[in-house]
Steps between C-alpha positions, in 0.01 A plus 500: 500500500381748771456869473578774758481871487823686493557844640787734449627638831825653638597137576458378147234285350280322751284210415157517687260224585117577500528534880793739480320701235191513722722629782638767264159626420400500867817697589367785285180532698641814643196604710447144625121501406521151339431651165737584213426823327601595138796680647612219731475254203720741285755503767493116523538462124768763500696294745439190267676684226194549280580717197183696557404450864196733448365289215565169690319630812200604284499162322547316822201702654282425205597133512456439869255756632185275501275754681630793286556723809834624369726300732617151568372355832647184660236281327615628163870485573538148368369594169742792485797278603404250218481780250840634594649160507394443144634825362764512227788558741449161668770234467768360711840646407779245551704726715222670702521542869193374692328677784496329832 
């Protein structure tokens, strides 16, 4: 039985693979500096439908920020993706739409 992250969007529930989840995080690198700030992480977790995006961003940063510089770089991104993938709102709804 596999797991996938689901996100609530205007299109309904979407089932995300790890690669799609990574793309979602990268989409929120608003200044294109190849680092995800706490604010950018909060926006990404908000899009994922996290109950408390601010909390999830802080926890994700704590979990994946290996060099403790306060942001997620491209080396640390896989740890962030793995963290997000394992959150409590993972699962694969039977009627979910899949990102293409």
